[in-house]
DOKOL-792093 format. One record per residue: residue number from 1; residue in one letter; chain; x, y, z of N, C-alpha, C, O in turn. Coordinates in steps of 0.1 Angstrom, whole numbers. Layout:
N
{n: NUM&res: A&chain: A&n.x: X&n.y: Y&n.z: Z&ca.x: X&ca.y: Y&ca.z: Z&c.x: X&c.y: Y&c.z: Z&o.x: X&o.y: Y&o.z: Z} .
...
end
This chain:
85
{n: 1&res: M&chain: A&n.x: 819&n.y: -457&n.z: -360&ca.x: 817&ca.y: -458&ca.z: -343&c.x: 815&c.y: -458&c.z: -336&o.x: 803&o.y: -456&o.z: -337} .
{n: 2&res: S&chain: A&n.x: 817&n.y: -459&n.z: -324&ca.x: 824&ca.y: -459&ca.z: -316&c.x: 812&c.y: -468&c.z: -301&o.x: 800&o.y: -467&o.z: -300} .
{n: 3&res: A&chain: A&n.x: 821&n.y: -476&n.z: -291&ca.x: 807&ca.y: -483&ca.z: -288&c.x: 809&c.y: -471&c.z: -274&o.x: 806&o.y: -477&o.z: -264} .
{n: 4&res: L&chain: A&n.x: 812&n.y: -461&n.z: -271&ca.x: 817&ca.y: -448&ca.z: -262&c.x: 812&c.y: -437&c.z: -271&o.x: 819&o.y: -428&o.z: -275} .
{n: 5&res: Q&chain: A&n.x: 798&n.y: -439&n.z: -275&ca.x: 797&ca.y: -423&ca.z: -278&c.x: 782&c.y: -418&c.z: -267&o.x: 774&o.y: -423&o.z: -260} .
{n: 6&res: S&chain: A&n.x: 785&n.y: -409&n.z: -271&ca.x: 780&ca.y: -400&ca.z: -264&c.x: 757&c.y: -399&c.z: -260&o.x: 752&o.y: -388&o.z: -261} .
{n: 7&res: P&chain: A&n.x: 749&n.y: -410&n.z: -256&ca.x: 733&ca.y: -402&ca.z: -260&c.x: 726&c.y: -394&c.z: -271&o.x: 717&o.y: -396&o.z: -278} .
{n: 8&res: S&chain: A&n.x: 734&n.y: -384&n.z: -270&ca.x: 736&ca.y: -370&ca.z: -283&c.x: 729&c.y: -381&c.z: -297&o.x: 719&o.y: -382&o.z: -303} .
{n: 9&res: Q&chain: A&n.x: 741&n.y: -386&n.z: -296&ca.x: 753&ca.y: -384&ca.z: -307&c.x: 746&c.y: -406&c.z: -310&o.x: 754&o.y: -412&o.z: -318} .
{n: 10&res: S&chain: A&n.x: 739&n.y: -412&n.z: -306&ca.x: 739&ca.y: -421&ca.z: -307&c.x: 726&c.y: -424&c.z: -323&o.x: 726&o.y: -429&o.z: -334} .
{n: 11&res: W&chain: A&n.x: 713&n.y: -414&n.z: -314&ca.x: 709&ca.y: -415&ca.z: -324&c.x: 702&c.y: -399&c.z: -329&o.x: 704&o.y: -389&o.z: -321} .
{n: 12&res: R&chain: A&n.x: 695&n.y: -397&n.z: -341&ca.x: 688&ca.y: -386&ca.z: -342&c.x: 680&c.y: -385&c.z: -355&o.x: 684&o.y: -392&o.z: -365} .
{n: 13&res: I&chain: A&n.x: 667&n.y: -377&n.z: -355&ca.x: 662&ca.y: -374&ca.z: -363&c.x: 660&c.y: -364&c.z: -375&o.x: 659&o.y: -352&o.z: -376} .
{n: 14&res: S&chain: A&n.x: 661&n.y: -376&n.z: -386&ca.x: 662&ca.y: -356&ca.z: -402&c.x: 653&c.y: -347&c.z: -396&o.x: 643&o.y: -351&o.z: -390} .
{n: 15&res: R&chain: A&n.x: 655&n.y: -338&n.z: -397&ca.x: 655&ca.y: -325&ca.z: -406&c.x: 635&c.y: -333&c.z: -415&o.x: 624&o.y: -334&o.z: -411} .
{n: 16&res: Q&chain: A&n.x: 641&n.y: -335&n.z: -427&ca.x: 634&ca.y: -342&ca.z: -435&c.x: 621&c.y: -349&c.z: -435&o.x: 622&o.y: -361&o.z: -437} .
{n: 17&res: I&chain: A&n.x: 608&n.y: -343&n.z: -434&ca.x: 600&ca.y: -357&ca.z: -437&c.x: 594&c.y: -361&c.z: -455&o.x: 592&o.y: -351&o.z: -463} .
{n: 18&res: T&chain: A&n.x: 594&n.y: -369&n.z: -458&ca.x: 591&ca.y: -370&ca.z: -466&c.x: 577&c.y: -374&c.z: -464&o.x: 572&o.y: -379&o.z: -455} .
{n: 19&res: L&chain: A&n.x: 566&n.y: -366&n.z: -484&ca.x: 561&ca.y: -361&ca.z: -484&c.x: 548&c.y: -377&c.z: -482&o.x: 536&o.y: -375&o.z: -485} .
{n: 20&res: A&chain: A&n.x: 551&n.y: -389&n.z: -477&ca.x: 546&ca.y: -405&ca.z: -475&c.x: 543&c.y: -408&c.z: -467&o.x: 534&o.y: -415&o.z: -464} .
{n: 21&res: V&chain: A&n.x: 559&n.y: -400&n.z: -453&ca.x: 554&ca.y: -402&ca.z: -445&c.x: 544&c.y: -390&c.z: -437&o.x: 536&o.y: -393&o.z: -428} .
{n: 22&res: I&chain: A&n.x: 545&n.y: -379&n.z: -441&ca.x: 533&ca.y: -372&ca.z: -441&c.x: 509&c.y: -376&c.z: -443&o.x: 499&o.y: -372&o.z: -438} .
{n: 23&res: L&chain: A&n.x: 514&n.y: -387&n.z: -457&ca.x: 499&ca.y: -393&ca.z: -461&c.x: 499&c.y: -406&c.z: -451&o.x: 489&o.y: -411&o.z: -447} .
{n: 24&res: T&chain: A&n.x: 514&n.y: -410&n.z: -449&ca.x: 508&ca.y: -422&ca.z: -443&c.x: 502&c.y: -420&c.z: -429&o.x: 496&o.y: -430&o.z: -424} .
{n: 25&res: L&chain: A&n.x: 503&n.y: -407&n.z: -419&ca.x: 504&ca.y: -406&ca.z: -407&c.x: 491&c.y: -409&c.z: -406&o.x: 485&o.y: -418&o.z: -400} .
{n: 26&res: L&chain: A&n.x: 481&n.y: -393&n.z: -419&ca.x: 475&ca.y: -391&ca.z: -421&c.x: 462&c.y: -403&c.z: -421&o.x: 451&o.y: -405&o.z: -415} .
{n: 27&res: L&chain: A&n.x: 470&n.y: -410&n.z: -430&ca.x: 459&ca.y: -417&ca.z: -432&c.x: 459&c.y: -423&c.z: -422&o.x: 448&o.y: -420&o.z: -416} .
{n: 28&res: Q&chain: A&n.x: 470&n.y: -435&n.z: -412&ca.x: 463&ca.y: -441&ca.z: -401&c.x: 452&c.y: -434&c.z: -395&o.x: 440&o.y: -438&o.z: -394} .
{n: 29&res: G&chain: A&n.x: 456&n.y: -418&n.z: -389&ca.x: 447&ca.y: -407&ca.z: -383&c.x: 436&c.y: -411&c.z: -383&o.x: 429&o.y: -414&o.z: -374} .
{n: 30&res: A&chain: A&n.x: 434&n.y: -411&n.z: -403&ca.x: 416&ca.y: -413&ca.z: -407&c.x: 418&c.y: -421&c.z: -407&o.x: 412&o.y: -421&o.z: -418} .
{n: 31&res: T&chain: A&n.x: 422&n.y: -439&n.z: -404&ca.x: 416&ca.y: -451&ca.z: -398&c.x: 417&c.y: -457&c.z: -385&o.x: 415&o.y: -469&o.z: -381} .
{n: 32&res: A&chain: A&n.x: 421&n.y: -446&n.z: -378&ca.x: 411&ca.y: -444&ca.z: -365&c.x: 410&c.y: -443&c.z: -356&o.x: 412&o.y: -445&o.z: -344} .
{n: 33&res: L&chain: A&n.x: 401&n.y: -431&n.z: -371&ca.x: 390&ca.y: -423&ca.z: -371&c.x: 380&c.y: -433&c.z: -374&o.x: 369&o.y: -435&o.z: -368} .
{n: 34&res: I&chain: A&n.x: 384&n.y: -439&n.z: -383&ca.x: 367&ca.y: -445&ca.z: -390&c.x: 371&c.y: -459&c.z: -385&o.x: 364&o.y: -467&o.z: -391} .
{n: 35&res: W&chain: A&n.x: 381&n.y: -464&n.z: -375&ca.x: 378&ca.y: -475&ca.z: -363&c.x: 369&c.y: -473&c.z: -354&o.x: 361&o.y: -482&o.z: -351} .
{n: 36&res: A&chain: A&n.x: 367&n.y: -459&n.z: -347&ca.x: 358&ca.y: -448&ca.z: -334&c.x: 346&c.y: -451&c.z: -337&o.x: 335&o.y: -456&o.z: -332} .
{n: 37&res: G&chain: A&n.x: 352&n.y: -447&n.z: -346&ca.x: 334&ca.y: -445&ca.z: -358&c.x: 321&c.y: -457&c.z: -350&o.x: 312&o.y: -455&o.z: -342} .
{n: 38&res: S&chain: A&n.x: 327&n.y: -469&n.z: -359&ca.x: 323&ca.y: -475&ca.z: -371&c.x: 326&c.y: -487&c.z: -348&o.x: 316&o.y: -494&o.z: -346} .
{n: 39&res: A&chain: A&n.x: 331&n.y: -487&n.z: -342&ca.x: 328&ca.y: -493&ca.z: -332&c.x: 312&c.y: -481&c.z: -317&o.x: 304&o.y: -482&o.z: -308} .
{n: 40&res: A&chain: A&n.x: 317&n.y: -476&n.z: -322&ca.x: 309&ca.y: -465&ca.z: -313&c.x: 291&c.y: -462&c.z: -318&o.x: 283&o.y: -454&o.z: -314} .
{n: 41&res: E&chain: A&n.x: 290&n.y: -476&n.z: -333&ca.x: 279&ca.y: -480&ca.z: -339&c.x: 269&c.y: -488&c.z: -334&o.x: 257&o.y: -489&o.z: -332} .
{n: 42&res: R&chain: A&n.x: 280&n.y: -496&n.z: -332&ca.x: 280&ca.y: -512&ca.z: -327&c.x: 278&c.y: -506&c.z: -314&o.x: 268&o.y: -500&o.z: -312} .
{n: 43&res: I&chain: A&n.x: 286&n.y: -507&n.z: -304&ca.x: 278&ca.y: -504&ca.z: -296&c.x: 265&c.y: -494&c.z: -295&o.x: 257&o.y: -497&o.z: -287} .
{n: 44&res: S&chain: A&n.x: 264&n.y: -483&n.z: -301&ca.x: 249&ca.y: -486&ca.z: -303&c.x: 234&c.y: -492&c.z: -297&o.x: 224&o.y: -492&o.z: -290} .
{n: 45&res: Q&chain: A&n.x: 245&n.y: -499&n.z: -311&ca.x: 227&ca.y: -506&ca.z: -320&c.x: 233&c.y: -527&c.z: -308&o.x: 227&o.y: -537&o.z: -310} .
{n: 46&res: L&chain: A&n.x: 245&n.y: -527&n.z: -299&ca.x: 243&ca.y: -534&ca.z: -288&c.x: 227&c.y: -530&c.z: -274&o.x: 218&o.y: -536&o.z: -268} .
{n: 47&res: E&chain: A&n.x: 236&n.y: -513&n.z: -276&ca.x: 224&ca.y: -511&ca.z: -260&c.x: 212&c.y: -512&c.z: -269&o.x: 202&o.y: -509&o.z: -262} .
{n: 48&res: Q&chain: A&n.x: 209&n.y: -514&n.z: -281&ca.x: 192&ca.y: -509&ca.z: -290&c.x: 185&c.y: -522&c.z: -288&o.x: 175&o.y: -524&o.z: -281} .
{n: 49&res: R&chain: A&n.x: 196&n.y: -534&n.z: -297&ca.x: 189&ca.y: -545&ca.z: -287&c.x: 188&c.y: -552&c.z: -281&o.x: 181&o.y: -562&o.z: -282} .
{n: 50&res: S&chain: A&n.x: 201&n.y: -547&n.z: -267&ca.x: 193&ca.y: -546&ca.z: -252&c.x: 181&c.y: -540&c.z: -244&o.x: 171&o.y: -546&o.z: -239} .
{n: 51&res: E&chain: A&n.x: 186&n.y: -525&n.z: -246&ca.x: 165&ca.y: -527&ca.z: -243&c.x: 156&c.y: -530&c.z: -247&o.x: 146&o.y: -533&o.z: -240} .
{n: 52&res: A&chain: A&n.x: 155&n.y: -533&n.z: -267&ca.x: 142&ca.y: -539&ca.z: -268&c.x: 136&c.y: -556&c.z: -260&o.x: 125&o.y: -560&o.z: -257} .
{n: 53&res: R&chain: A&n.x: 158&n.y: -563&n.z: -258&ca.x: 149&ca.y: -578&ca.z: -246&c.x: 149&c.y: -574&c.z: -235&o.x: 142&o.y: -583&o.z: -230} .
{n: 54&res: S&chain: A&n.x: 153&n.y: -565&n.z: -227&ca.x: 149&ca.y: -557&ca.z: -215&c.x: 134&c.y: -559&c.z: -210&o.x: 127&o.y: -564&o.z: -201} .
{n: 55&res: D&chain: A&n.x: 133&n.y: -553&n.z: -221&ca.x: 111&ca.y: -555&ca.z: -229&c.x: 100&c.y: -568&c.z: -223&o.x: 90&o.y: -571&o.z: -217} .
{n: 56&res: I&chain: A&n.x: 113&n.y: -574&n.z: -231&ca.x: 104&ca.y: -585&ca.z: -233&c.x: 104&c.y: -596&c.z: -221&o.x: 96&o.y: -605&o.z: -217} .
{n: 57&res: A&chain: A&n.x: 119&n.y: -591&n.z: -217&ca.x: 120&ca.y: -599&ca.z: -198&c.x: 116&c.y: -593&c.z: -195&o.x: 111&o.y: -602&o.z: -188} .
{n: 58&res: E&chain: A&n.x: 110&n.y: -583&n.z: -193&ca.x: 96&ca.y: -580&ca.z: -187&c.x: 88&c.y: -584&c.z: -184&o.x: 82&o.y: -585&o.z: -174} .
{n: 59&res: R&chain: A&n.x: 86&n.y: -587&n.z: -194&ca.x: 70&ca.y: -592&ca.z: -202&c.x: 69&c.y: -604&c.z: -198&o.x: 58&o.y: -607&o.z: -192} .
{n: 60&res: L&chain: A&n.x: 80&n.y: -614&n.z: -200&ca.x: 81&ca.y: -627&ca.z: -190&c.x: 81&c.y: -628&c.z: -179&o.x: 74&o.y: -636&o.z: -174} .
{n: 61&res: A&chain: A&n.x: 90&n.y: -619&n.z: -174&ca.x: 84&ca.y: -615&ca.z: -162&c.x: 68&c.y: -620&c.z: -157&o.x: 65&o.y: -630&o.z: -150} .
{n: 62&res: A&chain: A&n.x: 62&n.y: -611&n.z: -162&ca.x: 53&ca.y: -607&ca.z: -159&c.x: 40&c.y: -618&c.z: -162&o.x: 30&o.y: -619&o.z: -155} .
{n: 63&res: L&chain: A&n.x: 45&n.y: -626&n.z: -174&ca.x: 39&ca.y: -635&ca.z: -174&c.x: 44&c.y: -643&c.z: -167&o.x: 35&o.y: -642&o.z: -158} .
{n: 64&res: E&chain: A&n.x: 51&n.y: -649&n.z: -163&ca.x: 58&ca.y: -662&ca.z: -157&c.x: 52&c.y: -658&c.z: -139&o.x: 52&o.y: -667&o.z: -130} .
{n: 65&res: A&chain: A&n.x: 48&n.y: -644&n.z: -138&ca.x: 39&ca.y: -648&ca.z: -120&c.x: 27&c.y: -648&c.z: -124&o.x: 21&o.y: -656&o.z: -117} .
{n: 66&res: H&chain: A&n.x: 16&n.y: -639&n.z: -136&ca.x: 8&ca.y: -648&ca.z: -136&c.x: 7&c.y: -661&c.z: -134&o.x: 2&o.y: -667&o.z: -124} .
{n: 67&res: M&chain: A&n.x: 13&n.y: -667&n.z: -143&ca.x: 7&ca.y: -685&ca.z: -142&c.x: 12&c.y: -691&c.z: -127&o.x: 8&o.y: -702&o.z: -123} .
{n: 68&res: V&chain: A&n.x: 22&n.y: -683&n.z: -119&ca.x: 23&ca.y: -690&ca.z: -101&c.x: 12&c.y: -690&c.z: -103&o.x: 9&o.y: -702&o.z: -108} .
{n: 69&res: Q&chain: A&n.x: -1&n.y: -680&n.z: -102&ca.x: -11&ca.y: -671&ca.z: -97&c.x: -18&c.y: -679&c.z: -103&o.x: -24&o.y: -685&o.z: -95} .
{n: 70&res: T&chain: A&n.x: -21&n.y: -683&n.z: -118&ca.x: -33&ca.y: -693&ca.z: -122&c.x: -31&c.y: -713&c.z: -113&o.x: -39&o.y: -721&o.z: -109} .
{n: 71&res: R&chain: A&n.x: -21&n.y: -713&n.z: -114&ca.x: -19&ca.y: -728&ca.z: -105&c.x: -19&c.y: -723&c.z: -94&o.x: -26&o.y: -731&o.z: -88} .
{n: 72&res: Q&chain: A&n.x: -14&n.y: -711&n.z: -82&ca.x: -23&ca.y: -714&ca.z: -75&c.x: -40&c.y: -718&c.z: -75&o.x: -44&o.y: -729&o.z: -70} .
{n: 73&res: S&chain: A&n.x: -47&n.y: -712&n.z: -78&ca.x: -53&ca.y: -710&ca.z: -82&c.x: -66&c.y: -725&c.z: -90&o.x: -78&o.y: -727&o.z: -92} .
{n: 74&res: L&chain: A&n.x: -55&n.y: -730&n.z: -93&ca.x: -64&ca.y: -747&ca.z: -101&c.x: -58&c.y: -752&c.z: -89&o.x: -63&o.y: -763&o.z: -88} .
{n: 75&res: D&chain: A&n.x: -48&n.y: -749&n.z: -77&ca.x: -48&ca.y: -756&ca.z: -75&c.x: -64&c.y: -752&c.z: -58&o.x: -74&o.y: -759&o.z: -58} .
{n: 76&res: R&chain: A&n.x: -63&n.y: -746&n.z: -54&ca.x: -70&ca.y: -741&ca.z: -48&c.x: -89&c.y: -746&c.z: -47&o.x: -96&o.y: -747&o.z: -37} .
{n: 77&res: I&chain: A&n.x: -90&n.y: -750&n.z: -62&ca.x: -104&ca.y: -753&ca.z: -72&c.x: -97&c.y: -769&c.z: -65&o.x: -103&o.y: -774&o.z: -55} .
{n: 78&res: E&chain: A&n.x: -86&n.y: -775&n.z: -70&ca.x: -89&ca.y: -788&ca.z: -73&c.x: -89&c.y: -797&c.z: -58&o.x: -89&o.y: -810&o.z: -58} .
{n: 79&res: R&chain: A&n.x: -89&n.y: -790&n.z: -47&ca.x: -84&ca.y: -788&ca.z: -34&c.x: -98&c.y: -790&c.z: -26&o.x: -100&o.y: -796&o.z: -15} .
{n: 80&res: K&chain: A&n.x: -109&n.y: -781&n.z: -36&ca.x: -118&ca.y: -784&ca.z: -30&c.x: -129&c.y: -792&c.z: -37&o.x: -137&o.y: -801&o.z: -34} .
{n: 81&res: L&chain: A&n.x: -127&n.y: -787&n.z: -45&ca.x: -135&ca.y: -800&ca.z: -60&c.x: -137&c.y: -809&c.z: -49&o.x: -147&o.y: -812&o.z: -44} .
{n: 82&res: D&chain: A&n.x: -118&n.y: -816&n.z: -45&ca.x: -122&ca.y: -830&ca.z: -36&c.x: -126&c.y: -833&c.z: -27&o.x: -128&o.y: -844&o.z: -22} .
{n: 83&res: G&chain: A&n.x: -130&n.y: -814&n.z: -21&ca.x: -132&ca.y: -825&ca.z: -8&c.x: -144&c.y: -822&c.z: -5&o.x: -149&o.y: -821&o.z: 6} .
{n: 84&res: A&chain: A&n.x: -154&n.y: -820&n.z: -22&ca.x: -171&ca.y: -818&ca.z: -17&c.x: -166&c.y: -836&c.z: -23&o.x: -169&o.y: -842&o.z: -13} .
{n: 85&res: N&chain: A&n.x: -163&n.y: -842&n.z: -28&ca.x: -167&ca.y: -853&ca.z: -29&c.x: -163&c.y: -860&c.z: -19&o.x: -167&o.y: -872&o.z: -19} .
end
């Protein structure tokens, strides 16, 4: 082969595709589909966990607000008791 070959002669694709090549391509395609399915399942599980935790976060925020109101009420009661003495 000379260094001055035209681009069309520098490489070529064989017309014979072996059974091993076909099986390899099918196996890679199946593996990609399985991987994509498992990734989608993991994302689905994470979304479900996130939704469950958002409910807990909302309840926690409500409890915190209630605690603030309770503390304010307690402070008012203490001030009234201190003023009565």
